[in-house]
DRENRO-423397 format. One record per residue (C-alpha): residue number from 1; x, y, z. Coordinates in steps of 0.25 Angstrom, whole numbers, plus 5000, padded with zeros to 4 digits. Last residue first. Example, Ala and Ser with C-alpha at 12.3 -4.5 7.8 and 13.67 -1.06 7.14 Angstrom:
{r 2 {5055 4996 5029}}
{r 1 {5049 4982 5031}}
//
This chain:
{r 180 {4975 5002 4873}}
{r 179 {4965 4990 4879}}
{r 178 {4969 4982 4889}}
{r 177 {4962 4970 4893}}
{r 176 {4955 4967 4907}}
{r 175 {4956 4979 4919}}
{r 174 {4952 4968 4929}}
{r 173 {4962 4956 4924}}
{r 172 {4972 4965 4920}}
{r 171 {4973 4971 4932}}
{r 170 {4975 4957 4942}}
{r 169 {4986 4954 4931}}
{r 168 {4992 4964 4937}}
{r 167 {4992 4964 4951}}
{r 166 {4997 4950 4949}}
{r 165 {5010 4953 4942}}
{r 164 {5011 4965 4952}}
{r 163 {5008 4953 4962}}
{r 162 {5019 4944 4957}}
{r 161 {5029 4958 4954}}
{r 160 {5030 4963 4967}}
{r 159 {5045 4957 4971}}
{r 158 {5049 4949 4958}}
{r 157 {5041 4937 4955}}
{r 156 {5045 4938 4939}}
{r 155 {5036 4926 4934}}
{r 154 {5024 4934 4940}}
{r 153 {5031 4947 4934}}
{r 152 {5031 4941 4921}}
{r 151 {5017 4936 4922}}
{r 150 {5012 4953 4926}}
{r 149 {5019 4960 4915}}
{r 148 {5014 4949 4903}}
{r 147 {5001 4950 4907}}
{r 146 {5005 4968 4909}}
{r 145 {5009 4966 4892}}
{r 144 {5000 4957 4891}}
{r 143 {4987 4966 4897}}
{r 142 {4994 4980 4887}}
{r 141 {4999 4988 4892}}
{r 140 {4991 5003 4900}}
{r 139 {4989 4994 4914}}
{r 138 {5004 4993 4912}}
{r 137 {5002 4990 4931}}
{r 136 {5003 5004 4936}}
{r 135 {4991 5007 4945}}
{r 134 {4990 5019 4953}}
{r 133 {4978 5021 4962}}
{r 132 {4973 5035 4972}}
{r 131 {4964 5034 4984}}
{r 130 {4959 5046 4992}}
{r 129 {4953 5050 5006}}
{r 128 {4960 5040 5014}}
{r 127 {4957 5041 5027}}
{r 126 {4972 5041 5035}}
{r 125 {4973 5045 5050}}
{r 124 {4982 5050 5058}}
{r 123 {4985 5048 5075}}
{r 122 {4991 5056 5083}}
{r 121 {4998 5049 5094}}
{r 120 {5007 5057 5107}}
{r 119 {4992 5059 5113}}
{r 118 {4989 5044 5113}}
{r 117 {5003 5040 5120}}
{r 116 {4995 5038 5134}}
{r 115 {4983 5031 5129}}
{r 114 {4994 5023 5123}}
{r 113 {4999 5016 5138}}
{r 112 {4992 5019 5145}}
{r 111 {4976 5018 5143}}
{r 110 {4966 5030 5144}}
{r 109 {4964 5031 5126}}
{r 108 {4967 5019 5125}}
{r 107 {4976 5007 5116}}
{r 106 {4976 4995 5128}}
{r 105 {4990 4988 5129}}
{r 104 {4997 4984 5117}}
{r 103 {4998 4967 5113}}
{r 102 {4985 4968 5106}}
{r 101 {4991 4958 5094}}
{r 100 {4989 4966 5083}}
{r 99 {5001 4973 5088}}
{r 98 {5003 4984 5075}}
{r 97 {4989 4980 5068}}
{r 96 {4983 4981 5081}}
{r 95 {4991 4992 5087}}
{r 94 {4989 5004 5076}}
{r 93 {4974 5003 5078}}
{r 92 {4975 5005 5094}}
{r 91 {4984 5017 5089}}
{r 90 {4974 5022 5081}}
{r 89 {4961 5018 5091}}
{r 88 {4972 5024 5100}}
{r 87 {4974 5038 5091}}
{r 86 {4956 5038 5090}}
{r 85 {4955 5037 5105}}
{r 84 {4967 5050 5109}}
{r 83 {4960 5060 5097}}
{r 82 {4973 5062 5089}}
{r 81 {4971 5057 5076}}
{r 80 {4973 5064 5066}}
{r 79 {4967 5063 5049}}
{r 78 {4973 5061 5036}}
{r 77 {4966 5061 5026}}
{r 76 {4971 5051 5015}}
{r 75 {4974 5049 5001}}
{r 74 {4981 5037 4999}}
{r 73 {4990 5031 4986}}
{r 72 {4989 5018 4978}}
{r 71 {4998 5016 4972}}
{r 70 {4998 4999 4962}}
{r 69 {5010 4998 4953}}
{r 68 {5017 4993 4941}}
{r 67 {5030 4997 4941}}
{r 66 {5041 4997 4928}}
{r 65 {5053 4996 4922}}
{r 64 {5050 4992 4906}}
{r 63 {5055 4979 4901}}
{r 62 {5068 4976 4893}}
{r 61 {5073 4964 4903}}
{r 60 {5060 4958 4899}}
{r 59 {5062 4954 4886}}
{r 58 {5052 4961 4875}}
{r 57 {5041 4952 4869}}
{r 56 {5031 4956 4878}}
{r 55 {5033 4971 4884}}
{r 54 {5042 4971 4898}}
{r 53 {5035 4972 4909}}
{r 52 {5040 4962 4920}}
{r 51 {5054 4967 4915}}
{r 50 {5054 4982 4923}}
{r 49 {5041 4977 4933}}
{r 48 {5044 4986 4945}}
{r 47 {5035 4984 4954}}
{r 46 {5025 4995 4960}}
{r 45 {5017 4991 4970}}
{r 44 {5008 5002 4983}}
{r 43 {4994 4997 4986}}
{r 42 {4994 4985 4980}}
{r 41 {4979 4978 4981}}
{r 40 {4972 4993 4985}}
{r 39 {4959 4993 4992}}
{r 38 {4963 4981 5002}}
{r 37 {4971 4991 5007}}
{r 36 {4961 5001 5012}}
{r 35 {4954 4994 5020}}
{r 34 {4968 4991 5028}}
{r 33 {4969 4977 5031}}
{r 32 {4983 4981 5027}}
{r 31 {4984 4993 5036}}
{r 30 {4987 5007 5031}}
{r 29 {4993 5017 5039}}
{r 28 {5002 5024 5032}}
{r 27 {5004 5026 5017}}
{r 26 {5022 5028 5018}}
{r 25 {5026 5023 5005}}
{r 24 {5017 5035 4998}}
{r 23 {5027 5043 5004}}
{r 22 {5025 5051 5019}}
{r 21 {5030 5063 5020}}
{r 20 {5044 5061 5029}}
{r 19 {5044 5071 5040}}
{r 18 {5046 5062 5052}}
{r 17 {5050 5049 5047}}
{r 16 {5040 5037 5051}}
{r 15 {5037 5029 5039}}
{r 14 {5033 5042 5029}}
{r 13 {5021 5042 5039}}
{r 12 {5021 5035 5049}}
{r 11 {5016 5023 5054}}
{r 10 {5002 5017 5060}}
{r 9 {4998 5006 5050}}
{r 8 {5011 4998 5049}}
{r 7 {5014 5002 5031}}
{r 6 {5015 4989 5024}}
{r 5 {5001 4990 5016}}
{r 4 {5003 5001 5011}}
{r 3 {5014 4993 5007}}
{r 2 {5007 4983 4999}}
{r 1 {5003 4971 5008}}
//
């Protein structure tokens, strides 16, 4: 899973640093099995193309560096969870992720050890109200140029070259011929 899925469910915004304002890297609580992640193939890909992007009949070393990317921003309404049973349910969901074998005590409002801890826990749920997305894959360039870039990325085989080339080809297959 890409950046969104690599974050652990239930970690603090801002990487746990008190007073630090969350940034785009601080997406929280979106698990790999979350239905929202299925709608975004690559939540965040920022990949330097450089030589692979050189124009036809131009040496690859003369390529202008740029990035192809898909970025998604979720706008959310935060809801504070203070009701004991609702907090216990959030904790059960977290434990199911972190300890899927169930090797922990039952999480019940009236049972130790978790029942006595619930007053010190404040839950937060995020209701997604809007999704904004931006894609940059040289869509203003001719199909031949973009296909050549995808081929060069496949040949180069660095970091995110292959998934970026695959995404470019997928986009080319969907949009059809380029028109100026």
